[in-house]
C-alpha positions as CSV (number, residue, x, y, z in Angstrom):
1,M,-21.4,54.0,-18.2
2,T,-24.9,52.5,-15.2
3,L,-23.8,51.4,-12.0
4,Q,-26.2,48.2,-13.4
5,K,-24.1,47.5,-16.7
6,I,-20.7,47.2,-14.3
7,A,-22.6,44.9,-11.6
8,L,-23.7,42.7,-14.8
9,I,-19.8,43.2,-15.7
10,V,-18.6,41.5,-13.1
11,F,-20.8,39.4,-12.6
12,A,-20.4,37.5,-15.8
13,L,-16.5,38.5,-15.7
14,A,-17.2,36.3,-11.7
15,I,-18.8,33.7,-13.6
16,I,-16.3,33.3,-16.7
17,T,-13.9,33.3,-13.6
18,G,-15.1,30.7,-12.0
19,M,-15.7,28.2,-15.4
20,A,-12.0,28.5,-15.9
21,S,-10.3,27.3,-12.3
22,V,-13.0,24.8,-12.2
23,L,-12.0,23.4,-16.0
24,S,-8.1,24.1,-14.9
25,Y,-8.5,22.2,-11.7
26,G,-10.5,19.0,-13.6
27,E,-8.0,19.2,-15.9
28,E,-5.3,18.7,-13.2
29,M,-6.9,15.6,-11.7
30,T,-6.0,13.9,-14.5
31,G,-4.8,10.2,-13.1
32,D,-1.1,11.1,-14.2
33,A,-1.4,14.4,-12.8
34,I,-2.5,12.6,-9.7
35,M,0.5,9.6,-9.7
36,Q,2.7,12.5,-9.9
37,R,2.0,14.3,-6.9
38,V,1.8,10.8,-5.0
39,D,5.7,10.7,-7.1
40,N,6.5,14.4,-5.6
41,R,4.9,14.1,-2.0
42,D,7.8,15.7,0.8
43,D,9.6,11.7,2.0
44,G,12.3,13.9,3.5
45,D,15.6,13.4,1.4
46,D,17.1,10.5,3.1
47,L,15.3,7.9,6.0
48,T,16.4,5.0,8.4
49,Q,14.1,3.1,9.7
50,K,13.7,-0.5,11.9
51,I,11.2,-2.5,10.4
52,Y,9.2,-5.5,11.9
53,Q,7.3,-8.6,9.4
54,K,4.9,-10.9,10.2
55,L,4.2,-13.7,8.0
56,I,0.3,-15.1,8.7
57,D,0.3,-18.4,6.5
58,K,-3.3,-18.7,6.0
59,R,-3.7,-21.9,9.0
60,G,-2.4,-18.7,11.2
61,G,1.1,-19.9,11.6
62,I,3.3,-16.7,11.8
63,R,7.3,-16.1,10.5
64,E,8.7,-12.8,12.7
65,R,11.6,-10.7,10.9
66,H,13.1,-7.7,11.9
67,I,14.8,-5.4,9.6
68,V,16.9,-2.2,9.0
69,S,16.1,0.2,6.1
70,F,18.1,3.7,5.0
71,R,17.1,5.4,1.6
72,K,18.4,8.7,-0.4
73,D,17.1,10.2,-2.8
74,Y,19.6,11.8,-5.3
75,G,17.4,13.9,-7.1
76,K,13.9,12.3,-9.3
77,D,16.2,9.0,-8.9
78,N,16.7,7.5,-4.5
79,K,18.8,4.4,-3.3
80,G,18.1,2.5,-0.2
81,I,19.6,-0.8,1.0
82,S,17.5,-3.2,4.2
83,Y,19.2,-5.8,6.0
84,F,17.8,-8.7,7.9
85,L,18.5,-8.7,11.2
86,K,16.8,-11.7,12.3
87,P,16.2,-14.6,12.5
88,S,20.1,-15.8,12.2
89,N,18.9,-18.1,9.3
90,I,18.7,-15.6,7.0
91,R,20.0,-12.3,8.5
92,D,22.9,-10.2,6.7
93,T,20.2,-11.1,3.9
94,A,20.0,-7.7,2.3
95,L,18.7,-5.7,-0.6
96,L,19.8,-3.2,-2.7
97,T,17.8,-1.1,-4.6
98,Y,18.6,1.6,-7.7
99,D,15.3,3.6,-8.6
100,Y,15.6,5.7,-11.2
101,D,12.3,8.4,-12.4
102,G,11.5,7.8,-15.9
103,V,11.9,4.4,-18.6
104,E,14.4,5.6,-19.7
105,R,16.7,3.3,-17.5
106,D,15.5,0.2,-15.8
107,D,15.5,0.6,-12.1
108,D,18.4,-2.1,-10.3
109,Q,17.7,-3.6,-7.0
110,W,20.3,-6.9,-6.6
111,L,19.6,-9.3,-3.5
112,Y,22.4,-10.5,-1.7
113,L,22.0,-14.2,-0.4
114,P,25.3,-14.8,2.8
115,A,24.6,-18.4,2.4
116,L,25.6,-19.3,-0.7
117,K,27.6,-15.7,-0.4
118,K,26.2,-15.5,-3.6
119,V,24.2,-11.3,-5.2
120,R,21.3,-11.2,-6.7
121,R,20.3,-8.9,-9.9
122,I,16.7,-8.5,-10.6
123,S,16.1,-8.3,-14.1
124,A,13.2,-6.3,-15.5
125,S,11.4,-10.0,-16.5
126,D,12.0,-10.7,-12.6
127,R,9.8,-7.6,-11.2
128,G,6.4,-9.1,-10.4
129,D,8.3,-12.6,-8.0
130,Y,7.5,-12.4,-4.6
131,F,10.5,-10.5,-1.9
132,M,11.5,-13.3,0.6
133,G,8.4,-15.1,0.9
134,T,6.4,-11.6,1.3
135,D,3.3,-11.0,-0.3
136,F,5.7,-8.1,-2.0
137,T,7.2,-7.9,-5.2
138,F,10.4,-7.1,-6.3
139,E,8.4,-3.8,-8.3
140,D,5.9,-3.4,-4.7
141,V,8.9,-3.3,-2.3
142,K,10.2,0.4,-4.6
143,Q,6.5,1.6,-2.9
144,T,5.5,3.7,-5.4
145,P,5.6,2.2,-8.8
146,E,7.1,3.6,-12.2
147,L,4.2,5.8,-13.4
148,E,5.4,5.4,-17.1
149,D,4.6,1.9,-17.1
150,Y,0.6,3.0,-16.3
151,N,-2.1,4.3,-18.2
152,W,-3.5,6.2,-15.0
153,T,-6.7,7.0,-15.4
154,V,-9.4,8.8,-12.6
155,T,-12.9,6.9,-11.4
156,G,-13.9,8.6,-9.1
157,S,-13.6,10.0,-5.2
158,E,-14.6,7.4,-2.0
159,S,-14.1,7.6,1.4
160,I,-11.4,5.3,3.3
161,D,-11.9,5.2,7.2
162,G,-13.1,8.4,7.0
163,F,-10.8,10.3,4.4
164,D,-11.7,11.8,1.1
165,C,-9.6,10.1,-1.8
166,W,-8.9,9.8,-5.9
167,V,-9.6,6.2,-6.9
168,V,-7.0,5.9,-9.9
169,Q,-6.4,2.3,-12.2
170,G,-3.4,1.8,-13.2
171,V,-3.1,0.0,-16.5
172,P,-0.1,-1.8,-18.0
173,K,0.8,-0.3,-21.3
174,T,2.0,-3.4,-22.6
175,D,1.5,-7.3,-22.4
176,E,4.9,-7.3,-22.0
177,L,5.1,-4.8,-18.9
178,K,2.2,-7.1,-17.7
179,K,3.9,-10.5,-17.6
180,N,6.8,-8.2,-15.5
181,L,5.0,-6.8,-13.3
182,G,2.5,-9.2,-12.5
183,Y,-0.7,-7.5,-12.6
184,S,-3.1,-6.3,-15.7
185,K,-4.4,-3.1,-13.5
186,T,-4.1,-1.8,-9.9
187,V,-6.8,0.4,-7.4
188,N,-5.2,3.2,-6.1
189,Y,-6.8,4.8,-3.3
190,I,-5.4,8.5,-2.9
191,R,-5.7,10.3,0.1
192,K,-5.9,14.1,-1.2
193,D,-4.9,15.9,1.5
194,I,-2.0,14.4,1.9
195,D,-0.6,12.7,-1.8
196,M,-0.4,9.4,-0.4
197,A,-1.7,6.3,-1.6
198,I,-3.1,4.7,1.9
199,R,-5.0,1.5,-0.1
200,I,-4.4,-0.5,-3.3
201,D,-6.4,-3.6,-4.3
202,Y,-4.3,-5.7,-7.8
203,W,-5.6,-8.2,-10.1
204,D,-3.0,-11.1,-11.3
205,R,-2.2,-11.8,-15.0
206,K,-5.9,-13.4,-15.7
207,G,-8.0,-10.2,-14.3
208,Q,-8.6,-12.1,-11.4
209,E,-8.8,-9.6,-7.9
210,L,-5.0,-11.3,-6.0
211,K,-4.7,-9.1,-3.1
212,Y,-4.5,-5.4,-1.3
213,F,-2.1,-3.4,0.0
214,S,-3.5,-0.7,3.3
215,I,-1.4,1.9,4.9
216,T,-3.3,0.9,9.0
217,G,-0.9,3.1,11.0
218,L,-0.1,6.7,9.9
219,E,1.0,9.6,11.3
220,Q,3.2,12.4,10.9
221,I,7.0,12.5,11.9
222,D,9.5,15.4,11.7
223,G,6.6,17.2,9.5
224,I,6.4,14.6,7.3
225,W,3.3,11.7,6.7
226,T,4.8,8.0,7.6
227,A,3.2,5.1,7.0
228,T,4.0,3.2,10.8
229,T,1.9,-0.3,10.0
230,M,0.4,-1.7,7.0
231,L,-0.7,-4.9,5.5
232,M,-0.4,-6.8,2.5
233,E,-2.5,-9.6,2.1
234,N,-3.2,-12.0,-1.2
235,I,-6.7,-13.1,-1.4
236,Q,-6.4,-16.5,-3.6
237,T,-3.6,-17.8,-1.2
238,R,-5.2,-16.0,2.2
239,H,-1.4,-14.9,3.6
240,K,-0.8,-12.2,5.0
241,T,2.1,-9.9,5.5
242,E,2.1,-7.0,8.4
243,M,4.4,-4.6,9.1
244,E,4.9,-2.3,11.6
245,F,7.8,0.8,11.5
246,S,10.5,2.5,14.0
247,E,13.0,4.5,15.1
248,H,12.4,6.6,12.2
249,K,15.2,9.2,11.2
250,Y,14.8,11.6,8.8
251,N,17.4,13.7,6.9
252,T,21.0,12.8,8.9
253,G,23.0,12.7,5.8
254,L,23.8,9.6,5.1
255,S,26.5,8.6,3.4
256,D,26.6,7.6,-0.4
257,R,28.7,4.6,0.5
258,M,26.0,3.0,2.5
259,F,24.2,2.3,-1.1
260,S,26.5,-0.2,-2.9
261,E,27.7,-3.8,-3.9
262,R,30.4,-3.4,-1.1
263,M,28.2,-2.4,2.0
264,L,25.7,-5.0,0.5
265,K,28.0,-7.8,1.3
266,R,29.1,-6.3,4.1
267,G,25.6,-6.9,5.6
268,Y,24.6,-4.4,9.0
269,R,27.3,-3.3,11.7
270,G,25.2,-0.8,13.8
271,K,22.9,-1.3,17.2
């Protein structure tokens, strides 16, 4: 075999291999695959953090709140509990969430209202209700949506704040899910370099643009990309919720006992 023939064969194999890589890459970059990467990204085995929350109405009136939050992973599931510390009229209000992977089992959420000494269980049909007067619903509070509730489609790429992002549209699979979630669709901007949603636009049940979420501050803490500030703004009501996160502590070995109804009622006893 001549050197010329060998060169032609090598060239042909390179083309074929390159085409296969492109096809493989294209297949991987489906909406489902991208959102699965978001769901699988490293967020630590557990996390403790403080949250400063501002609720701002259309006239510029501000309500301030202070919260402490804990989360722990259990394989692909996770549990979280958050306590309101200030102001005094909502102190010890708390939310407990069991976020299960997949749709075989509904997630569990309980809201404790100390003024009533009552625990309210949040049902699947209540997921679209707004949480404590914020612009986040009970479903939004979980931060990562239940992937199997939506049909995910890649609609393109876009630069957000100078970062290359996949644009992935999510449409609830059924009318019942649309009703329960409160959304007819979402558009998610996923940073390609860190597999993180840095902006999400939401449309209401009627198909009207409703609100948008954006991460306005982002840092690597203990090697984990972490939101330090975020915003949810409702463009229909002109109300918005700003949140600032601090005192992040990852992988400290949080006790399983923290994530129970008993602790929900007991309240936060730390500093």
